[in-house]
Each structure stands twice: as structure tokens, then as C-alpha cells.
C-alpha positions in Angstrom: 34.9 125.6 17.9 33.6 122.1 17.8 36.1 119.5 16.8 33.6 118.0 14.3 33.1 121.3 12.5 34.0 120.8 8.9 35.1 124.3 8.4 38.1 124.1 10.6 41.4 122.7 9.4 41.3 120.0 12.0 40.7 116.4 11.1 37.4 114.9 11.5 36.7 112.3 14.1 37.4 112.0 17.7 40.4 113.5 19.4 43.3 111.1 19.4 45.4 110.2 22.3 48.4 112.1 20.9 46.5 115.4 21.0 45.5 114.8 24.6 49.1 114.0 25.5 50.2 117.3 23.8 47.7 119.3 25.9 48.7 117.5 29.1 52.4 118.0 28.5 55.3 115.7 27.7 56.1 115.0 31.4 53.0 112.8 31.9 53.1 109.1 31.0 50.2 106.9 30.3 50.2 103.7 32.3 50.5 100.4 30.4 47.6 98.9 28.8 47.3 96.0 31.1 47.3 98.4 34.1 44.2 100.3 33.0 41.7 100.7 35.8 38.2 99.1 35.3 36.6 102.6 35.2 38.3 103.7 32.0 36.1 103.4 28.9 38.4 104.1 26.1 41.8 102.3 26.2 44.8 104.5 25.6 47.7 103.3 23.6 51.0 103.0 25.5 53.7 105.3 24.4 57.2 104.1 24.8 59.6 106.6 26.1 63.4 106.3 26.5 63.1 106.7 30.3 62.8 103.7 32.6 59.4 102.2 33.4 57.7 103.1 36.6 56.7 100.1 38.8 53.2 99.1 37.9 50.5 98.9 40.6 48.8 95.5 40.8 45.4 94.9 41.8 44.7 93.0 45.2 44.9 89.3 44.6 42.8 86.7 46.2 45.3 84.0 45.7 47.1 82.3 48.7 50.5 83.7 49.4 53.4 81.7 47.9 56.0 80.3 50.3 58.8 80.5 47.8 61.5 83.2 48.2 61.5 85.9 45.6 63.9 85.3 42.7 66.1 87.9 41.0 65.8 86.1 37.6 63.9 87.7 34.8 61.3 85.0 34.7 60.5 85.2 38.5 57.5 87.6 38.0 56.0 85.2 35.5 56.4 82.3 37.8 54.7 84.3 40.6 51.7 85.1 38.3 51.2 81.5 37.4 49.3 80.8 40.6 49.0 77.6 42.5 50.6 75.7 39.6 53.9 77.5 40.1 55.2 75.1 42.8 54.9 71.9 40.6 56.5 73.8 37.8 59.4 74.9 40.0 60.0 71.3 41.3 59.9 70.0 37.7 62.5 72.7 36.7 64.7 71.9 39.7 64.7 68.1 38.7 65.7 69.0 35.2 69.5 68.7 34.7 69.4 71.6 32.1 68.0 74.0 34.8 71.5 75.5 35.3 74.2 75.4 37.9 71.7 76.0 40.7 70.7 72.3 40.6 72.5 70.4 43.2 73.0 66.6 43.7 70.7 66.8 46.8 67.8 68.0 44.5 68.2 65.0 42.1 67.8 61.8 44.1 68.4 59.6 41.1 72.0 60.6 40.8 74.5 58.1 41.9 77.2 59.0 44.5 80.8 59.1 43.5 82.8 56.0 44.4 85.1 56.1 47.3 88.6 55.1 46.6 90.3 53.4 49.6 93.9 54.2 50.2 96.4 51.3 49.7 97.4 49.4 52.9 101.1 49.4 53.6 102.4 46.6 55.7 104.1 47.5 59.0 107.8 46.9 59.1 108.8 43.8 61.1 110.7 44.3 64.3 112.6 42.1 66.8 113.5 38.6 65.8 111.1 38.6 62.9 113.2 41.3 61.2 116.3 39.0 61.1 117.2 36.8 58.2 116.2 33.1 58.5 119.8 32.1 59.4 120.0 34.6 62.2 116.5 33.6 63.4 117.7 29.9 63.7 120.8 31.2 65.7 118.7 33.3 68.0 116.3 30.2 68.6 119.3 28.0 69.4 120.8 30.6 71.9 117.4 31.0 73.6 117.1 27.2 73.9 120.5 26.9 75.5 119.8 29.7 78.0 116.5 28.0 78.9 118.1 24.7 79.4 120.9 26.3 81.6 118.3 28.1 83.7 116.3 24.9 84.2 119.4 23.0 85.3 120.4 25.7 87.7 117.0 25.9 89.4 117.0 22.2 89.6 120.4 22.1 91.3 119.5 24.8 93.8 116.3 23.0 94.6 118.0 19.8 95.3 120.6 21.6 97.4 118.0 23.2 99.7 115.6 20.3 99.7 115.7 17.7 102.4 118.0 14.7 101.8 116.5 12.2 99.3 117.6 9.5 96.9 118.7 12.0 94.2 120.9 13.9 96.7 122.4 10.8 98.0 123.4 9.6 94.6 124.5 13.0 93.1 125.3 15.0 96.2 128.9 15.8 95.2 127.9 17.1 91.7 125.2 19.3 93.4 127.7 20.8 95.8 130.2 21.5 93.1 127.6 23.3 91.1 126.3 25.4 94.1 129.4 26.2 96.1 130.7 28.8 96.5 128.9 31.2 94.3 125.4 29.9 94.8 125.3 28.9 98.4 122.1 29.1 100.2 121.4 29.7 103.8 118.6 30.9 106.1 120.5 33.3 108.4 118.1 36.1 107.5 115.2 34.2 109.0 117.0 32.8 112.0 115.3 33.4 115.4 118.5 35.3 116.5 120.0 37.2 113.6 123.7 38.1 113.5 124.5 41.0 115.9 128.1 41.3 115.1 130.2 43.3 112.6 132.9 41.1 111.0 135.8 42.6 109.1 138.3 40.7 107.1 141.9 42.0 107.2 145.1 40.9 105.5 148.9 41.6 105.5 151.5 40.4 103.1 155.1 39.5 103.0 156.8 41.2 99.9 160.1 40.3 98.3 161.8 43.5 97.1 164.0 44.0 94.1 167.4 43.8 96.0 166.4 40.3 97.4 165.2 41.6 100.8 161.8 41.0 102.4 159.3 43.2 104.1 156.0 42.7 105.9 153.2 45.2 105.4 150.6 46.4 107.9 147.1 45.1 108.1 144.7 46.2 105.3 141.0 46.3 106.2 139.4 44.9 103.0 135.8 45.0 104.5 136.2 48.6 105.2 137.3 49.3 101.6 134.1 47.6 100.4 132.0 49.7 102.9 133.4 52.9 101.5 132.7 51.8 98.0 129.0 51.0 98.8 128.3 54.2 100.8 126.5 56.7 98.7 126.3 54.3 95.7 122.8 53.8 94.5 123.7 50.7 92.4 126.7 49.0 94.2 128.1 45.9 92.6 127.6 42.4 93.8 131.4 41.9 94.4 131.5 44.9 96.6 128.6 43.7 98.8 129.0 40.0 99.0 132.2 38.6 97.4 134.5 39.0 100.4 131.9 38.3 103.0 130.7 35.2 101.3 134.2 33.8 100.9 134.9 34.3 104.6 131.5 32.6 105.5 132.5 29.8 103.2 135.8 29.4 104.9 134.4 29.4 108.5 131.7 26.8 107.5 134.3 24.3 106.2 136.9 24.7 109.0 136.9 24.1 112.7 137.9 26.4 115.5 141.6 25.4 114.9 141.3 26.5 111.3 141.6 22.9 110.1 139.5 21.9 107.0 136.5 19.7 107.5 135.6 17.6 104.4 136.6 18.0 100.8 135.4 21.6 100.5 137.9 22.9 103.1 140.7 23.1 100.6 138.4 24.7 98.0 137.4 27.4 100.4 141.0 28.2 101.2 141.9 28.5 97.5 138.9 30.7 96.8 139.5 33.1 99.8 143.3 33.4 98.8 142.4 34.2 95.2 140.2 37.1 96.3 142.7 38.5 98.8 145.7 38.4 96.4 143.7 40.2 93.7 142.8 43.0 96.2 146.4 43.4 97.1 147.5 43.7 93.5 144.9 46.3 92.8 146.1 48.3 95.8 149.7 48.2 94.7 151.0 46.7 97.9 154.0 45.1 96.4 155.2 48.3 94.7 156.6 48.6 91.2 159.0 45.7 91.3 158.0 43.8 94.4 156.4 40.4 94.5 153.9 39.1 97.1 155.3 35.8 98.5 153.0 35.1 101.5 149.8 36.5 103.0 148.1 36.2 106.4 144.3 36.7 106.9 142.5 37.5 110.1 138.9 38.5 111.1 138.0 41.2 113.5 134.6 40.7 115.1 132.8 43.4 117.1 129.5 43.3 118.7 126.8 45.7 117.6 125.8 48.2 120.1 122.5 47.4 121.6 119.6 49.9 121.6 119.0 52.3 124.4 115.9 50.6 125.5 117.7 47.2 125.8 119.1 46.0 129.1 121.5 43.6 127.4 125.2 44.1 128.3 127.8 43.2 125.6 131.6 43.6 125.3 132.6 46.1 122.7 136.2 44.8 122.5 137.1 43.3 119.1 137.8 39.5 118.9 140.4 38.5 116.3 140.8 35.1 114.5 144.2 34.9 112.8 145.0 32.2 110.1 148.5 30.9 109.4 150.6 32.2 106.6 149.7 31.0 103.1 152.2 30.9 100.3 151.1 32.5 97.1 151.8 30.7 93.8 153.6 32.7 91.1 150.5 32.7 88.8 148.2 34.4 91.3 150.5 37.3 91.8 150.2 38.1 88.0 146.4 37.9 88.1 146.1 34.3 87.1 143.5 33.0 89.6 143.5 29.3 88.8 
């Protein structure tokens, strides 16, 4: 029957979209109104269903492709549909402070950088003399001044001693000698054309008074051999072990003749200096015993030639030569360690 037949109970007019959807079945959905193809004549109303929307098919677009990355925000599709004007709008929204937390300080060049707070500078603690109080600084300065003056005087005295004879040494020769001898004596034996080729050992024996009033004479003690044993194997030997006894004997031989008589005013000084050293060595060695006392000492030197090398044709005697001194009385103070 015709739909326009008035005899039927159907309503007059064209068939509505609802009836067409009933005939087609409830499973078919009508695409949205904006997605109708150009060939459709009659637009169909969109029926909203509780199910999710199907993705709409867009017509091919002649617009240039956008270089922006797709956004997951709800308004991203609308921004893509805006066309070429979308990029200026996006730039304006990025510059807007209300655009949200995605806006960074780099996208807003007008924002000022946060001020940098410098850490407080702590002064370094003072060290050395600067750390002392003013009173101690003055004391240290005075001590350094005294040391500097003493060094200058010593260098000047040694220079005048080794320098050729001049007006100053003629006027103050005795004062210079008293300053230099015997501890700071200078000589040039190391640079002599014919260096020493002998071993000289200083030996001593003593006459000891015992507790019962008797007297006994000890054997010869080789003091140079004792110094040699103390030096052997010692990386840092003391100055006294190396030079004290040797320099004392050199000082004695330089101020005495072959008959052991003093020459000049320094002869008596050299005897006293050598006697002090020998008596102290005997005391340290315990020669006198517990209650004995050293009354007199006798010193001698033993000179032995150094063996020449194998390639040398020099012939030397290897027999020792002795030089004995007379007996010297020992003052009471020296036996108790009082070297005056």
C-alpha cells in the first residue's frame, strides 16, 4: 500500500528516519551530521546512543601538513582544524602565563632570572709567626735579629781568618784566632797536591788511684778505633764521632814542635783542649772503676801508612810510628766532668 494512502492507519507524509532505522535494525548507526557525504540529498538526524562514538572519517584536505606534534588535550583537534592560523595561536598561548604548568621560563623571554646568592667568604686561619700574639711576635723578631747578627759576625770572622793578611787582621788577629780556634779552624788539606796517605790513631793510658791508696796504670785505649766503630754502619754519625778527636790532635800538632813543646800562645790552649776530650772519654768508659780516680794521663799517636794500590810501584813501610807525649796531671774538676 502506498504510504500516502489515506485509508491506512499510517501517518501522512514522508517516511521518517525513525521508521527507516527500525527497518534497518537497531545495530546500524547513522554517521554524524557533519560527516554526511556530498551525495546524500536528505540529511538524517543523528541519534545518540549510549555506546561510544566511532571515529569519523575526514575528507582529504588540501591544507599544508602541520609541523606540530599531536596533543592529547581535548582541544587539540580544534587547534588542528584551525588551519594555518593555528601556529600563531599556539605561540600566543605558550607566551600566556595562564596557559598552565606546561609553560617554562625558556618560552617566556621576558621573565627575569633568579638572583644568585654568593656564599659568605671565610678568612683563612693565620699560621706561623702571624698566628702569635703581638708580644710573641716581637720576641720572635728579636730572636731572629740576634741570630742574624751572630751569623754575620761568624762569617766575617771566618773570612778574615782565611783571607790574606791585611790591616784588619794585623790589628785584630788575636780576637779572630780566639773566635776561630779550635772549633772553626779552616785548612786546605783536602785540596793539597799530595793528600794525606796515613792513618793516625790517638791512644791514651791513665794512672788511677785506688780506694786503698794504691796506684795502677791502665793499658792503651785506642780512642780513634772507638770512633770508627761508632761511625761504621751509621747513616747519620755525629760530628763529635767524626771530627772531635781528630781535630783536637791536629790542633795540638800544629801548635807544637817535634819535641812536643808549645809554639806560641795557642800551644797551652791546644793541650787543655786535648786533655779535656781524653779525660771525658775515660770517664765514659769507666776506666777508674767505681771508687778510683784518674790522676794522670799519657797520650800517643800511632801513624800507619795506607797500603798503595796494586797498580802503583810505590814502596812504603807498613810499620807503625808512635809519638808519645809526657804524662799530664789531671785536675780534680776534670775527673768529675767539669771541663773548664
